[in-house]
C-alpha positions in Angstrom: 106.5 11.2 42.8 105.5 12.2 39.3 107.6 15.6 37.6 104.4 17.7 37.2 103.4 17.4 41.0 107.0 18.2 42.1 107.4 21.1 40.0 103.5 22.4 41.2 104.6 21.7 44.9 108.1 23.9 44.4 106.6 26.7 42.3 104.2 27.5 44.9 106.7 27.3 47.7 109.0 29.8 45.9 105.9 32.1 44.4 104.9 32.3 48.5 108.4 32.4 49.6 108.9 35.4 46.8 105.2 37.2 47.6 106.1 37.2 51.6 109.8 38.9 51.3 108.5 41.5 48.7 110.4 40.2 45.6 107.3 40.1 43.7 104.6 42.0 45.6 105.2 45.1 47.1 103.0 44.1 49.9 106.3 41.7 51.2 108.9 42.3 53.3 111.7 43.2 51.0 113.8 43.0 53.9 113.0 39.8 55.3 116.3 38.7 54.2 118.4 35.8 55.2 121.9 34.9 53.0 121.4 31.1 53.5 117.8 31.1 52.4 118.2 33.4 49.5 121.0 31.9 47.9 119.0 28.6 47.7 115.9 30.5 46.6 117.9 32.3 43.6 119.3 29.3 42.3 115.4 27.8 42.7 114.2 31.0 40.5 116.9 29.5 38.1 115.7 26.2 38.1 111.8 27.5 37.9 112.9 29.6 34.5 113.8 26.6 32.7 111.6 24.1 34.1 109.0 25.9 33.4 110.0 28.3 30.8 109.3 31.2 32.4 111.2 34.6 32.4 109.6 35.7 35.4 111.3 33.3 37.6 114.8 34.7 35.9 114.2 38.2 36.5 112.9 37.3 40.3 116.7 35.7 40.7 118.2 38.5 39.6 116.2 41.0 41.6 116.6 39.1 44.7 120.8 39.0 44.2 120.1 42.5 44.0 117.7 43.2 47.2 120.3 40.8 49.2 123.1 43.0 48.3 121.6 46.1 49.1 120.1 45.0 52.1 122.6 42.4 53.8 125.6 44.2 51.8 124.7 47.1 54.0 124.7 47.7 58.0 121.2 47.3 60.0 118.9 50.1 60.4 119.4 49.8 64.0 122.7 50.0 64.0 125.0 53.4 64.4 127.1 52.6 61.4 125.1 53.1 58.5 126.4 52.5 54.3 128.0 49.5 52.8 130.1 46.9 55.3 133.1 47.5 53.0 133.1 51.4 54.1 132.8 52.3 50.7 131.5 55.9 49.5 127.9 54.9 48.5 128.5 54.8 44.8 131.6 53.0 44.4 129.6 50.6 47.1 127.2 49.6 44.5 129.9 48.4 42.1 131.5 46.1 44.8 128.5 45.1 47.5 130.2 41.7 48.5 134.0 43.2 49.0 133.4 43.1 52.5 131.1 39.9 52.7 127.0 39.9 53.4 125.1 40.1 56.8 123.6 36.9 57.9 120.5 38.7 58.5 119.6 37.4 62.4 116.9 39.4 64.3 119.3 40.6 67.0 122.2 43.2 65.8 125.5 41.6 66.6 127.4 41.7 69.5 129.1 44.7 70.8 133.0 45.1 71.6 132.3 44.9 75.3 129.2 42.5 75.0 129.5 39.3 77.3 129.1 36.3 75.1 125.9 34.3 75.6 125.7 31.0 73.3 121.5 31.2 73.4 121.6 34.8 72.5 124.1 34.5 69.9 122.5 32.4 68.2 120.2 34.9 67.2 122.6 37.7 66.5 123.8 38.8 63.5 127.2 38.8 62.0 128.8 36.9 59.0 128.9 33.3 58.5 131.9 31.8 56.2 129.6 29.1 55.2 126.8 31.4 54.0 129.0 33.5 52.3 130.6 30.1 50.4 127.0 29.4 50.1 126.3 33.0 48.4 128.9 32.7 46.1 127.7 29.7 44.7 124.2 31.7 43.5 126.3 34.1 42.5 128.3 31.8 40.4 125.1 30.5 38.9 124.0 33.8 38.2 127.1 34.2 36.2 126.2 31.1 34.2 122.8 31.7 33.6 123.2 35.9 32.5 126.8 35.4 31.2 127.5 38.7 33.0 130.6 39.5 34.3 129.8 41.3 37.6 128.6 38.1 39.3 131.6 36.4 38.7 133.5 39.3 39.7 131.3 40.0 42.8 131.5 36.4 44.0 135.6 36.6 43.7 135.4 39.3 45.7 132.5 38.1 48.2 135.6 35.0 48.8 138.0 36.8 48.9 136.6 38.9 51.7 136.5 34.8 53.6 140.4 35.3 54.0 139.6 37.6 57.4 137.6 34.3 58.7 141.4 32.7 59.1 143.2 32.7 62.4 147.1 32.2 62.0 148.5 31.5 65.8 152.4 30.6 66.3 152.5 29.1 63.1 149.0 27.1 63.0 146.3 27.9 60.8 142.7 27.7 61.7 139.2 29.3 60.7 136.7 31.2 63.4 132.8 29.9 62.9 131.1 33.6 62.9 132.5 37.4 62.7 131.2 40.2 63.4 129.2 42.4 60.6 132.7 44.0 59.2 134.7 41.3 59.4 137.2 43.2 62.2 136.1 40.7 65.3 135.7 36.8 65.9 132.2 36.3 67.7 132.8 32.3 68.0 136.2 31.0 67.7 135.4 27.7 66.9 135.9 26.4 63.4 132.6 25.2 61.1 133.3 21.6 60.2 133.2 21.9 56.3 134.2 25.5 56.2 138.1 25.3 54.7 136.4 22.3 52.5 134.2 24.7 51.4 136.1 27.7 51.1 138.9 25.9 49.1 136.4 24.6 46.7 134.7 28.4 45.7 138.7 29.8 45.6 139.2 27.2 42.4 136.4 28.3 41.5 136.9 32.3 41.9 140.0 31.8 40.5 138.9 29.9 37.1 136.0 32.4 36.4 137.7 35.4 36.9 141.5 34.3 36.2 142.5 38.0 37.5 141.9 37.1 40.6 144.7 34.8 41.1 147.5 37.0 42.6 144.5 37.9 45.4 143.8 34.9 46.3 146.8 32.7 45.8 147.6 32.8 50.0 143.9 32.2 51.0 144.1 29.2 48.6 147.3 28.3 50.5 146.1 28.7 54.0 143.0 26.9 53.0 144.9 23.9 51.6 147.2 23.4 55.1 143.7 23.7 57.0 142.4 20.5 54.8 145.0 18.8 54.9 144.6 15.3 56.2 141.0 16.3 57.3 138.1 13.6 57.7 135.0 15.5 56.7 132.6 12.6 58.0 129.3 13.5 59.8 125.9 12.3 61.0 124.5 15.7 60.6 121.4 15.6 58.0 122.5 19.1 56.4 126.4 18.7 57.0 125.7 15.7 54.7 123.9 17.5 52.2 126.3 19.6 52.1 129.3 17.1 51.6 127.2 15.6 48.8 127.3 19.1 47.0 130.8 19.6 47.5 131.5 16.0 46.1 129.2 16.8 43.1 131.2 20.1 42.5 134.7 18.8 42.9 133.6 15.8 40.6 133.2 18.5 38.0 136.3 20.0 38.4 137.9 17.0 38.3 136.1 16.0 35.1 137.1 19.1 33.6 141.1 18.3 34.1 141.7 20.7 37.3 144.1 19.7 39.5 142.5 18.7 43.3 144.2 18.5 46.4 144.1 14.9 47.9 141.7 16.6 50.6 138.8 17.7 48.4 138.9 15.0 45.8 135.6 13.7 44.5 136.5 9.6 45.5 137.2 10.5 49.1 134.1 13.2 49.3 131.7 10.5 48.0 133.3 7.5 50.8 132.8 10.1 53.5 129.8 11.0 52.2 128.5 7.9 52.2 129.7 6.9 55.5 127.5 9.9 57.0 124.7 8.6 54.7 124.9 5.2 56.4 125.0 6.6 60.4 122.3 8.8 59.9 120.1 6.3 57.8 120.5 3.6 60.1 120.8 5.3 63.5 119.6 9.0 63.3 116.8 8.8 61.1 113.4 8.2 62.4 110.8 7.8 59.9 108.0 7.4 62.3 108.7 10.5 64.4 106.4 13.6 64.5 106.9 16.7 62.6 107.3 18.4 65.8 110.3 16.4 66.7 111.7 17.5 63.3 113.3 20.1 61.2 112.6 20.1 57.2 115.3 22.3 56.3 118.1 20.1 58.0 116.6 17.0 56.1 115.7 18.6 53.1 119.3 19.8 52.7 120.6 16.2 53.0 117.8 15.5 50.0 119.2 18.1 48.0 122.5 17.1 48.3 121.5 13.4 47.2 119.3 14.6 44.3 122.3 16.9 43.0 124.6 14.5 43.0 122.4 11.8 41.7 120.8 13.7 39.1 124.2 14.1 37.7 126.3 10.9 38.0 126.0 9.8 34.8 128.2 12.9 34.0 131.0 11.6 36.1 131.9 8.3 34.4 135.8 8.5 34.3 135.8 9.1 38.2 136.6 5.6 40.1 133.6 5.7 42.1 130.6 3.7 42.6 128.1 6.1 42.6 124.9 3.1 42.2 125.7 3.1 46.0 123.7 5.9 46.5 120.5 3.9 45.3 120.7 2.9 48.9 119.5 5.9 50.3 116.8 6.3 47.4 113.9 5.8 49.7 114.9 7.9 52.6 115.1 10.8 50.6 111.6 9.8 48.8 109.9 9.7 52.5 111.7 12.4 53.5 110.0 14.7 50.9 107.2 12.7 50.9 106.5 13.8 54.9 107.6 17.4 54.3 105.1 17.8 51.4 102.1 16.5 53.5 100.1 20.0 54.2 99.4 18.5 57.6 103.0 18.0 59.0 103.5 22.0 57.0 100.8 22.8 60.2 103.9 21.6 62.8 106.1 24.5 64.9 109.1 23.4 63.6 107.9 24.4 60.1 106.2 27.4 60.5 108.5 28.7 62.6 111.1 28.3 59.9 109.1 29.0 57.3 111.5 30.4 54.8 113.8 28.2 54.9 111.9 25.5 55.1 109.6 26.0 52.4 112.9 27.5 50.1 114.8 23.8 50.7 112.2 21.8 50.1 111.2 23.8 47.0 115.1 23.2 46.5 115.1 19.4 46.2 112.0 18.7 44.4 113.2 20.8 41.8 116.8 19.2 42.1 115.3 16.4 40.9 114.5 17.6 37.9 117.1 20.1 36.9 119.9 19.5 39.4 122.8 21.6 37.2 120.9 24.7 39.0 122.8 23.7 42.2 125.7 22.5 41.2 127.4 25.9 39.4 130.7 25.7 37.3 132.3 28.8 36.0 131.5 29.2 32.1 
């Protein structure tokens, strides 16, 4: 695929998303916010601003950050609780919009304290996911890098500090819960996300670097995460999980290149080997290139591609690492196939595309842009 085509397709996908969700067109729905999708959209807009040399995408990224904070940093319109999730007064809340996390943006309100847990309906209920907070952390860090405005770094540090509420301490044991309610007072799903502590530890280290004064507040959280991460194996055969692991490999490789000390559990060498193990299983036993679009999920497959493109695009910067990044070449053809499949207009007519339109479109755009500007998807302080 040629550069011009990739960027044109990505630009159209992002332009349509910005129109639909009221960022570039007042006729859209600005309340159509979903934290995971918006995080990648912010990074994609910054990538477009560089690749096209168009200031408007920089401005869209900044506007999107403000809109997410104004909507997902506050209680829902149908919630008897009103105002900022933090409970801060209006003007103070504007200065600290992430200090008590951000809502997911699901269709249904979070489950009440007396509500009965139901797995199927819980999926559609609002609340907070830790791995969505880490995704937004990365978007804020990229905004800090692009704008050089310290507020973005401060908001990122305050956001990850709020994530400490996901830690559960029981009889000397530590773990994390997967989902909490919108104001971080109750656990909604008790199980732990596969890579939550890994992503948390990477973000905490980045927050301390970006906002040196945050170290005292984050010290205990960092120590807890290091304990949880100790001796963990991060291998997964889930496409989106592999993509996330590849992104985390890139982040930690940059940290190591910058002479930052990392615990053994999150060193890039081990994360890379675990990524390759997952890629091998996925490509040999799970990936079905001839399957119809109706049986596939674009955002999961393109999430894998995004992790691949980001690490592959930045690999020449990691020459001092003791890992064979050339092994990635074995999965180049699979990544090309996936991107071509979802760029096909007929495949975008499937319900699996249209029912998840925003997240599919933004993730496909992101992987196409990461081929040519991977820096947007692996932010580091400074």
